[in-house]
N, C-alpha and C positions, 0 to 999 in steps of 0.2 A: 504494499499500499504506499501511499504518499508519505504517511507518517513514519513508516519504517525507513523509507528512502531518506527523508529529511533528518532523521536521527542517526543514520549511518548503520542501521541494522542489516540492510541488504546492500549488495554490490550492484554496480552498473551492469548493463548487459555486455558491454565491451569487456569488462574485467571478468565477468562470469564465463565468458566463452573464449577467453585468451588462450587456454590450453588446447582448444580445437583448431586454432590457426595453423595454416600450412607452414608459415615461417615466423620466427620470432621477430620482434621489433628490430633488433640489431641486424638480422639477415635481410629484412625488408629495406633497411637503410643502405646496406651494402649493394643490394639490387638496384636501388634508386641511383646511387652514385655510379654504378657500372653503366646504367642506361644513359646518364648524363655524360659520362666519359665517351661512350660510343658516338653520341650526338656531337660532341665537340671535335672528335677525331674525324667526323664526316662519314662514319659508318652507319648506314641505316639499320634500324632494328624493327622488329615486328612482334606480333603476338607470339609467333613461333619461336623467335629468338629468346624471348623472355621465358617462354615455357621450357625451352631447353636449358636455360641458365638455372631455373628452379629445380629442374631434374638433376643438374650437376650438384647443386647445394643440398637438396633434400633427399634425392634418390627416388622420388616419386614424380610422376608427370601430372601437373595440374590441368584443369579444364580451361577451356577458352573463357568461361564465365568468371573463373578465378582471376584471370588476367584483366578482364574488364573491371572487376571490382577493385583489383590492385591499382589500376589506373585512376579509378574514382577516388581512391584514398590518397592518391599522389597526383594532384592536379598539375603539379610542375612538369609532369611528363604527359606527352601526348603523341599519338600515332598520326602521322600525316603521310599522304601519298606523295612520293617524289615526282618532280617534274623532269621531263627529258631535256636534253641540251637543245639550245637554239641551233638551227641549221648552220648558221655562220660560225658558231663556236665549235661545232662538231668537226670541222675540217681539220 
């Protein structure tokens, strides 16, 4: 109830389900930094590259929905479709 929540007798949903998370907060932070590094290096990443990195970290393959929720938790990351080279630059 609200009274129990206000007095601290119950935990938040996020805290209660923390042990069900695919990655710990530290592992998620490492994954975010890795994705930022790839972006700065000009290496494109996709849902699949994130899933493969989680497989390497955790040993399990997450779903595409997990990646979507991960990106919602980290709005500083976003997937964008790359644009091709201009014909003049491609020469």
